[in-house]
Every structure is written in C-alpha cells, then in structure tokens.
N, C-alpha and C positions, 0 to 999 in steps of 0.2 A: 323524792320521786318526781315532784313537780319541776324541780330544776333540771333533772335528767330529761324529763318530757319536753321542757322548753328547748333544750339543746338539740334533741332529736328533731323537733319541728323546724328549727333553724337549719339543721343539716339537710332536711328534706327540701327546704325552700331554696337552697343554694343551686341545685341543678336547674330548678325552674327559673330562677333569676338569670343564670348563665344562658339558658336557652332563649329567654326573652331578649337579653342583650344581643345575642347572636342573630336572632331573627330581625330585630330592629336594625342592626348593622347591615344585614343583607338588603332590607327594605330601602335604607338610605343609599347604599351603593347602587341599587337598581334605579332609584329615582335620579341620582346624579348622572348616571350613564345611560339614560333612556335613549339618547341619540347615539347610535352605534358608531358614528364617525368620531365622536368624542372619546368613546371607549377605546377604539383602535388607535387613535392618535396618542392618547395617554399611555397605553400599553407600549406602543412603539418607542415613545420618548423615554419611558422608564427602562425598557430593555437596553436601549442605546446608552443611556447614562450610567446604568449599573455596570454594563459591559466596559465602558470607558473607565469607570472607577476601579474595577479589578485589573484592567490593563495598566493603569497608572500606578496602582499600588504595587504591582508585580514587576514592572519593567522600567518605570521612570528612573533615570540615573540620579536625579536630584533627591530621591527618597522623600521623606516627609518634611525636609527642611523648607521646601518652597511653599509649604502651606502657611508658614509663619511670616508675618510682616512686622515692620517696626511697631505698629500699634497693638500687635497681638498680645504682648505681655501684659498690657493693661486689662485684658480680659481673662487670659489663662491663669495668671497668678492669683487674682481674687477668687476665681473658681476653685482653685486648689486649696486656698486658705479657708474658704467656706466649707469644704469637705473635711478638712483636718481640725479646724478650730471653731467652726460655726460663725466666723466673722469674715466680712468682705474688707480686705485691706489693700492699700496701695502697694504696688510691687517694688517701689524704690524706697519710700520712707517707712513702710510697714505701719503707717497710720491708718485710721478708718478711711475707707474709700470715699472720696468726694469728687475726684477728677473725672471719673466716669460714673455712669448710672448702672444699676445692678442687673438690668434685663439680660444682656448677653452673658455675663458671668454666671448667672443662675442657670441659664440655658445650658452652658457648658458643664456646670457642676452636675446637672441631672444626667447628662450623657456620660460624664466621667464616672459617676457613681455606679453605672451599669457596666461600662467598658474598661474600667481600670485606667482612666485618663488617656485614652487612645485618641490621637488627632484624626486618625482615619475614620473612627466611629463618628466624629463630628461631621466630617465631610459626607459620609454616607447619609446621615440625617438631613444635612443641608441639600443633598441631591433629592431626597424624598420631598423636601419642602418646595424646591423649584419645579419638581414634576407636578406636585399638587396645585401649583399656580395655573397649570393649563386648564383643568376643569373649573377652577375658581374664576379665571378670566372669562372663560366661555359663559358661565352662568351670570357673571356680572354684566357682560354684554347682552345676554338674553333678557335681562330685566327691561331694557329699553330699545333693543335693536332686533332685527330679524334673525332667523336661524342661520342664514348665510353669513351675516355679519359676525354672529357669535362664533361660528366655525372659523372664520377668517382671523378673528382676534385670538382664538386658541392656537392657531397655526403660527401666528407671529410670535406669540409667547413661547411656543415650543422651540422656535429657531433662534431665540435671543442668545447672542454670544455673551453678553455681559452677565446674564444670570448664570449661564453655565460656567463662566470663568471664575466667578467668585464663590461658587459652591466649594471650590477647592482653595479655600482661604479661611484661616481662623480670624475672621473679621465679622462684625455685626451686620454687614450689608444684607445678606440673604434673609436672615430672620427679620430684619427691619422691613424689607420689601414684602415679605409674606404677610406680616401683620398689617401693613398699610393696605395691601390688596384686599384683605378681609374687611378692613375699614371701608374701602371703596365699595365693596359688594353691599354691605349693610346700609351705607349712605345712599347708594343708588336705589336700594329697595325702599328706603324712607322717602326719598324724593318722589317715587312713584305712588306709594301707598299712604304716606303721611302717618303711619302707625308708630307709636312711641316705642314698642319693643325693638323695632329695627333701629331707631335712633339710639336707644340705650346700648344695644349691641355695638353700634358704630362707635359710641363713646368709649366703651370698655376696650375695644381693640385699638383705638387711637391712644388710650392710656397706656396699654402694653407697649405700643410702638414708641411712645415718649420715654419709657423706661429703658428701651434699647438704645435709642439715640435722641437726645433732647432737642435736636433740630426740629422735631415734629411738634414741639410745644406750642409754637405760634398758631397751629391749626385750632387750638382752643378758641382763639379770637376770631380767626377767619370763619370757623365753623359756627360760632355763635352768631356772627353777622348773617350768615346764610340761613340759619334756622330762624332768626328773627324776621328776615325778609320773606321766608316761606309762610310763617304763621301769623304775621301781624294783622292780616285781614280777618283772621278767625276770632279776634277779640284779645284783649289784654291778658285775660286769665289763661287762655290756652297758649298764648305766646310765652308768657312767663314760665308756665309749667314745662313747655318744650325746652326752653333754655335751661331750666334746672335739670331736666333729664339728661341733657347733653353735657352740661358743665360740671355738675356735682361730682360724678365719678372721677373726672380728671383732677379737680381741685382737691378732693379728699385723698386720693392716692398719692399725688405728688406732694401734697402737704404733709402726709405721713412720712415720706422720705426726707423732706426738709427738716422735720422734727427729729428724725433719727440723726441727720447730719449735725444738728445743733447739740443734741445730747452727747453724741460720741466725739465730735470734732470741734465743737464750738463754732460751727459754720452754718449760717442761716439760709444759705442759698440751696438751689436744687442740684447744681453741679458746679465745680470750680474750674472747668476748662474754657468757659466763655471768654474770660479776660485774657487768659493765656493765648487763645486763638486770635483774639483781636490784636494783641501786641505783635505776635509773630506773623500776622497777616501782612504786615508792612515790609517784610524782609526783602522782597524782590525790589520794591521801590527804594529802600535804603541802599541796597546793593547797586542799583542803577545810578543813584545820585553820587555814589563813590566810584563809579566805573567798574563795578564788580558784578559777578553773576549772582544768582539766587543763593547759592551756598555761601558766598562771601557775605551777603547781607545777613544771612542766618548767624554766621559767626560774630558779626558786629553786634547784633542784638543780644546774643548770649554774653558777649564780653561786657555789655552795658549793664547787666544785672548786678545789683549790689552784692557785696560780700555776705555770705551766709544766706543768700536768697532762698535756697532750697530747704533751709531749716525754718523759714517763716511759717506761720500758720496760714491756712487757706484764705482767711479774711485779709491778712496782711499782704499776701501775694496778689490777691485781687485788687486791692487798693493801689499798690505800686504799679502793677501792669496797666490798669485803666488810666492812671495819672500820666503814664508815658505813652500810651496808645493813642489817646485823644488828640494830642498835638500832631502826631504823625498822620492821623487820619485827615486832619484839616490841611496839612501841608501837601500830602501826596494824592488827594482825591483826583486832580486832573490826570495824573499818570494812571491811576486805577480805572478811571472812567474810559480812557482811551484804549485800555487793554481788555475791557469787559467783553466786547463782541467776540474777541478771539477766545477768551476763556469759555464763553457760552457755547461757541462752536465746538470746542474740545470736549465738553461734557456731552453735548447732544450727539456728536458724531464719533466719539471715541469708541472703538470696537474692542477695547481691552486685549489688543493683539499680544502684548508682552506676556500676560498671564495665560492666554490661550496657547502660546508657543511653549511655555513651560509645561503645560499639561500634556499636550500632544507630542511634542518633540524633545522635551527635556532640556531646552535651551532658552535663554543663555544661562551660563553658570551663575550661581548665587554669590553675591558679595555685598559689602556695605556700599561700595561705589555703584553697584547695579541698583540697589535700592534707591540711592540718591538720584540716579538718572531716571528711574521709572517714576518716582514720586514728584520730581521737580523739573522734568524736561519741559523746555519751552518751544521745542521745534514741533512743526505740524505732524511730522512722521517720526516714528521711532528708528531713526537712521542707524543708531548704534546696533540695532538688532537685525537689520536687513543685510544678510551676508550671502544668501543662496537664493536660487529661483524658487525653492519651496517656501522661503520666508515671504517673498513677494506675493505668491499665490494665496497663502494663508492670510496675509494682510488685506489683500483684495477681497477675499470672501468675508472677512470680518467687517470691512468698510462697507461693502455692498449691503450686508444685512442691516447695519445700523442706519445707513442712508435711506434704504427702502422703508424701514419702519418710520423714520422721521418724516419722510415725504408723505406717506400714507396717512400718518397722524394729522398732519396739516390739512390734507385734503378732507379727511373725515370730519375735522372740526368745522370746515366750511359747509360740508354737506349737511351735517346735523343742524347747523344754524339756519340754513335755508329751509330745512324740513321742519322747522319750528320746535326742535328739541332744545330749547334755549336753556332750561334749567340744568340739564345734564351737560351741555356744552360749557356753560359758565363754571359749573362745579369741577369738571375734569380739566378745563383750561386753567383755573386757579390752582388746582392741585398740582398739575404738571409744572405750571409756571413758577409756583413758589419754590418747589424743590429744585427745579432747574436753576433758578436765579440764586438761591441761597447756597447751593453747592458749587457755584461757578465763579463766585466773586473773589477768587484768589488764583495765584500763579499755578498751583498744582492741580487745577481742574482737569478732569479726565473722565473716561468712560465709567470708572467705578462709581462715580457720583450720580450716574443716571439710574442706578438701581431703584431708588425710592419712587421714581415716576415712570419706570420702564413699562409696568403693566398698564398704567394710564395711557401711555402712547399706544400700546397694543389695542386697547379698547377703541380709541379714536381711529387707529389704523385699520381695525376691522370694519368700521363704517366706511372708510375710504376704499378699501379693497372690495367690499361688497358692491359699492356703487360702480367701481370700474368693471367688475364682472358683469353687472347688469347692462352696462353699455357695450361691452365687447361680445357678449353671448349672441345677440341678434346678428351681428356681423359675421361671426364664425359659423352660424347656421345657414348663411346664404349659399 
C-alpha cells in the first residue's frame, strides 16, 4: 500500500511540476521581451526565416544537396555512427574520431534521433538558433549600453547575411556562433558585476564552443589574462579563485576528451586537424612558387605525402605534417604576410553571396568544380557567379550589409573608448580581433569565417549606430 501511495503522490506532483515549469517559462519569456520593440523584431525575423525555410524546401531546384559542403561528412558521418553504434568514428578510416571534435556531431545526432536523420530538420533548428541571437545580442548590449544601442545591435544581428546564409549548411559555424554569443553575454555580465556565477557560466559556454570548433581554445589563455587583470587588485586569493573558476571547467572537459582520444586511438592531443591545416595552409604559396594556382599547389602537397600516409596513426600523421610544415612556414612567410591584408578584408567584408544566391535563387548548380571555386577563389568578387542583373543586385545588398556593419563596429569601438567603456571595448576588440585574424590567415578566407565574431561586430555596431542617431535626430527635428 505504501508503494502505491508513493506512486500516487508522484503522479499528483507531475501536473504541479509541469505547471511550475510552464509558469516559469512564461515569466522568463516576459522578462526577455519586456521591450516590445525586441518582441516585434524577433517575431518578424522568425516569421521571415521560417517562411524562407519552407520556400527553399519546397521550391529550391538544388534540393537538399546544397546544404552539404566538403567538410559536412566529417560531422554527419560521426553523428550517424553515434546513433547506430554509440561511437564517434572518422568517416574515411572508421577509426575513433580525432580529426574533429564531438560538439557538432553530437548536436546533429540529437536532431537526427528525433527527425530520422533529416538535413532539413538541422536547418530548421539552426534557423531557430540564429533567430535566438537577436534577443541574445540585444541583452548583451543592454548590459553596458543604452536601450537605443541595444535595439540597434539587435537590428544589425537580424539583418546579418552571413548568419542567414550558413543556417542553410551542415557546418558547425552557426552552433559555434551561438555558443560564443552566449559566452559574450555572460562575460559582459561578469565584467559589469564581478560575480563568479557569471564567470562560471561564461567558462562553461566557452568550453562548449571549444568542443564545436577547437579554434576557440586559445581563449582559455586570453580569458585567463583578462580575468587576472580584472581581479589582481582584489588580492591574490580572489584572483586565484577567479582564475580557477574560469579555467578549471575548460581544462577538465577538454582533458577528458584528450583521455578518450588516448584510450581509443592512442592519440594524446585534443584534435588531430591542427598539423594537417598547418601543412596545407602553404598550398597557395607552394603553387605560386611553381607558377600554379591554389588547386595546383594543393595537388603538389598531396603528391608529397609518403606512401600509406592515410593509414598512419594520428600521432604519426602529426609528426610528419609538422616536420614538413615548419620549413615551408619559414620559407613562405613573406608571401603570406604580403597577402594577409587581402585575406583580412575578404573575411570582414565577405557577404556570403554565393550561399545566399543558392538559397534564394537556386543558383549556381552544384559541382565539385563549384565547391573548389567557392572555397578557394582568390578574386575580390565572385565573378563566376555574376551572370544577370539580379545577381549584381543581390551581391550589392549583401556587400552593403557587411560594409555597414563593419563601419559601424569601428565607429562604435571609438565611441566606447571615448566614453570610458574601456573594459568592454578591450574585451570585444580582442574577441573580434582574435577570430578575425585566426580565420583569415589563409588563401580561402571569406565571409563564412566571420560568423564567430559577427555578433561582437553587431554589439560594437549598435554603439556606433546609436551615436549616429543621437547626432542626426536634432538636425532632423529642426
């Protein structure tokens, strides 16, 4: 009887718990959207993007093929093996996954488990994520800026072409951008309040972002320096405690993945793509030295690999690639340095026109040559894709949006510095500068690699746009 009584008590509590969760959710939604402007903006963006989603799914002649990129298999295949066998495996060697980290494959596996491995379901969830960025950017700006600036930042995020473009791609960029933006929010809250729960939350979301793309790992060191600078005047004990709060979650979680790599693959590193990328980073310089284009340099570097290279262990691959990459780095650094400004400009101002044209117009047709052109193009404009006046209009709109955001972000950084918001300016400047630089130091730099710092640009741009509005309003009222 007592067991039955306990079950009946639990059954009675379920509706109460469900009602409590529902009421708390309503409370949080009401709190997030207290500003009606933000509510209407978010709803409008959601309706437009969901409408575009159903339009593309129903009428785009490319079907779901254009959602897949050359890198997509590194994510989709491990997601599928995780569902079928409980293991994350490399799509080519079927060995335990070490070339990529597990963040995005696990994200895909969760969606696949519900949707039956539907690529369109992934796109729909990614559309929800980029829509959620609008209120997230608004509230991140509201931490240290005026309501006008927060609204402006939300608007810039809502009109971001690069975020919209890569929601329609089976790539890790959108999830990475979302997690980094949550990290930005909690980091800005910590800068303002100095409270450790905010710092811990920032550390946890940075950890999640590192598992999606390891390029964020260096923010462990940058963040530790910034935390130390913020807390060193509070005494050694508080400084050390703050550093532990920030660093320990990252080190514990990434260390656990390294232990998994060692146990399953005999590889002690966090991921095995760093040496590979460093080696092939030289392909454009190798091609140029031989009078070839980037694709020619890529072929030369592949031909230089030893026999049976793809059967090497991850550790052996790393050793060989690093041994041959370092001499090339020393040899070709003048060529790389001379081209760096161009690559930086491509990343900052790339409007992701090619992907946008695929989404809206279903062009150009998909092929391996098309992939090569899109990923490796060295021209300032996607000339191969500009065939009609509609193409030029769409390119102009994409370019205008990215240029406006970049200019407003630069203006906003200056205004914040003048207005003594030094901590926020340094933090956002380092954040955007790091991801801008590390994503642009190779020939294939483009708009896609702006996603990690796009929302940081929106935050700075919100400050710039609010300042412009404050200067223009008195003149318009005369």
